[in-house]
N, C-alpha and C positions, 0 to 999 in steps of 0.2 A: 396783170403786170407781164410784161414781155421777160423773156431770159436775159436780153441784153440789159434792160435795166438792174435786174435782180443783180446780176454779174457787176454790174456798175455800182450797186449800192455796197457790196462785198468788198471790191478795191478800194472804194474811197474810205471803209474803215480800216482796211490794212494800211493804207497809206497814212490815215493818221497815227494808226498804233506803232508805225514806223518811225514819221518823223514830229510827232508830237514834241513842244518844247521840254527837256530834261532840266531845266533848272532849278526851279521850286517844286520840290515832292510832292507836296499836297496839292497845289494850283490855287491855294488863295492862304490868305492870311490869318493863321491861326491864333486867337487871342491868347494871351500868358495866362489869364486869370477867367476863370468859368463864368459866363455872362449869365445875370440873372434869370432873363427870359428864355436861353438855352434850358434853366434849371426848371422854369414852370412848365415849359413843354414837355421836358421828361416827365414829370410827375404828372401829366396829363395823357400822355401817350404812350408811355414805356412803364409797363406794369412791373417788369422785374426791377427797375429803378424806384420806381415809387412804395416798392416793398422794403427796400432797405433800410437798416438805420443812417442816422445822420452821419456816421463815421464811414460807413461802407457805400454810400452815395458821394462822397467826398474821393473815395478810390475809384468808382466808376467814373465820375468826371475826370478824374487825371488819366484814366484809360481812355476815353473818348480824345480827348486833346492829343495823346501820345499816337493813337490810330490817325486822326485827321493831320498830323504833321507828316507823316511817314506815307499815308497812302492817297494819291490824287482820285479825285470823283468828278466824273466827267459825264455832262449831259450829252446825248446824241439826238438832235432834233428836238431837245426839251432844255430848260432852264433847269438848273440846280440852285436851290437855295438852303438857307441854315437848316432847314426843317428836313430837306432831305439829307444832308448831311449826318445830322444827328440821328435819323434811322438807319441807315448805313452804319455807323459807328457802332450805334447801340446792337445791332445785329451781329456786328464782330466782337463785342465785349462781352455778350452773354453767356455763350458757349466756355468761354476761358476766364469766367470772372474770377475763378478759383486758383487760376493760375498767373501768379504775379510776374510781370514784366514779358507777357508772352507776346511775341511776333509771328505772325502770318508769314512767314519767310518766302512763300511762292506768290504773294500778292504784293503787285506795285498798282494798280488802277482798278477801279470799279467804273463801270459804264452804265449809265442810266437810259434806257431808251422810254420813248413816249407809249408803248402799249405792249402787249405780248408779242413775241417773236417766233421764227421758224428755226432751225437747226442750221440754216446759213444767214443767221443774223438779220434776217428781214422784217420788218414790222409793218409792212405793207400788204403782203402778200395775204392771201386768203388762207384759213387753215392754221392761222398762228396758234399756238397754245403752250408756247413755253414762257414763263415767268422770271425764271431764274437760269443761271447756268457758269461754271466754273469753266474758263475755257481749258485748253489742251493743245498744245503743240504750239510750234512756232510764236508767231507774235501774240497769240492768245495764251499763251501758258501762264501767265500772269497778271490774267485780267480776269475779273468776275464782272457778269451783265446781269443787271434787273430791269423787269419792267417797273417804271416808276409808280405807276398806280398801284401794282400788285405787293410792292413793297411796303406801300402806307396800308392797304387792306391788311398785311398781317398784322400791322400794331391796332387797327381800327377795331378789330373783333378779336377781343383777348379771350374768347370761351369756344371758339372753333377749334382748337389744337393744330392750328396750322399757322405758319409763318414763313414764308418766302426767303426773308432775309436769315433767319436762323438756319434754316434749311442748308442754304449755300455755304455759309459759315461752318456749320458742320462738316459738309465735305472739305472744306479746306483744312479742317481740324484733323481730320481722317487722312489728309494729304502729306500733312507733316512729316510722316516717314517716308515719302516718295511716290506714295501711291494711294489712290480711293479706291479702297476696297472693302470699306465696311468693319474695318479690325484697324483702330488706331493703335497700331504697336508701340510708339513711343509712349503710350499710356498704360496697356493693358499687357500684364505677365502673361508668359507662354502659357502657364496653366489654367487660366482663364479663356484661353481662347476658344477651346474645344465645347466648352459649355455654352460659350456666346454662339457659337455657330449652331448647335442644337437647338438653343431657344431662337435663333430666326428661322430654320427649318419648320419648328413646332408651330410658330406664331404666324409664318407663312401659310402654312397649309390652314390654318383658322380663318386666316383673312380671304384666301381664295373660295373657302366653304360658305362665305359669309357670316361667319361667326366671331368676328372681333370688330370693334370699333376703331380699330386703327385704319388710317386711311389706305385702300387697296394699292395706291401707288406704291407704298413700301414693299409689295411684292415682287417688284420688278426685278430687284437684284439685292445684293447683301449692301452695297452702299447706299443705295436708296432706302432701305430698311433702317439704317441707323440714322440718317437723315430725318425721316419721317417719325420715328418714336421719338428721335430727339425734339421735334416741334413740339408733340405732344408732352414731353417730359418738362420742357420749360413753359409753356404755356398753361398746362391744367396739372399740376405733380399730384396734388392730392388725387384727384381721379385716377390719373395713372397708376398711382401706386395702390389703388383700391382696387383698380380693375387688372393690373397687369404686375403683380409684386415681384415677382421674380424679374422682369425685364427692368423694374425700378430700380432693384437694387444694384443689377450691373451698370445702367447710367449712372446711378448716385456714385458708384466707385470710378467710371470712366471721368465724370465732369467733378468730381470731388466735392459734392455737395448735395445735402439732404431738402430738397425744396418742399416735400411735404411737411415739414417742420416750419415754414416761414409763411408770408403772406403772400407769397407769389400765386397768382390765379385768382386773387380776391378782387373781383373788379368793382368793389366798391370803394377800391383805392383811387379811382381816376374817374374822369368825364364830369363828376358832379358835384366838385370841390365849390363850397359856398364861402362867402368871405368871411364869416363866422363859424365856420365848421372845422373842428379840429386839424390841424397841418398833417398833412397823409406822410410826413417825414419822419413823423414819432415824436416831435420836439414837445408836446405836450401844450403848445400853443395854438392860437387862433390861425387859420390860414392867411388872414389879412396881416398878420403882425410877425408872421414868419416868410414863408418862402413867396407870397403873394408879390407880383412886381408893380409898385407904385410908379405913376407918372412923376 
């Protein structure tokens, strides 16, 4: 691809962000009542949601609706459907589920790309390797970008300890104090920061030596370390606690939840729900008589 085309794509993106419609915040009509087909999709695709009690699922649904009413989700050279919106919103809700009424104050819009992209926001150029990015500076300051296929893959495999949606929203969680630095100051107490930095240093050494099952990308810097271990924490909490008890204790404090004592990470909750199986919402009823959508 020529330099002119690359520059042209970037200019188109900037012009869109500058002059996009401002009237409806979310960009589509958000339902007032959570639809049954949305609930079924979450039960099948979002392990965190499927693990919750019926009462907490209702809270999760309310958080989804509130997020979708406030944040626009836009496809760039790709369509956006309800499933895309639900996965974006779920990615946003999961890290802050323990914080009622939490708002990502710096976020106005999520852009979905049809593929991986480069640091110049190009998804046609060879060498694309970015699946998600929190924008910074100028018109990008209030934007998050995801590769749509990568967003879906993060939820398709609930055992790989990787989820780009959660990863990027943890960056935004970290950014709530004004800076993405791997230290969520709005949550962490001053006396816990030095021990946290020590844990980052010690675990980074192990990762670089090939002695850790934490993704090596977390060794890039402190902010990526927080995002990477948070993916692990939310996807495989019991395994994370077993392998990294000190890190687990810190993240449990940061996110104010003890996930290892829940059903999060139990892949039996999803994918293979039969009509006569117990409903994964925990009601004790058969799936066909509870959360299954009927024509």
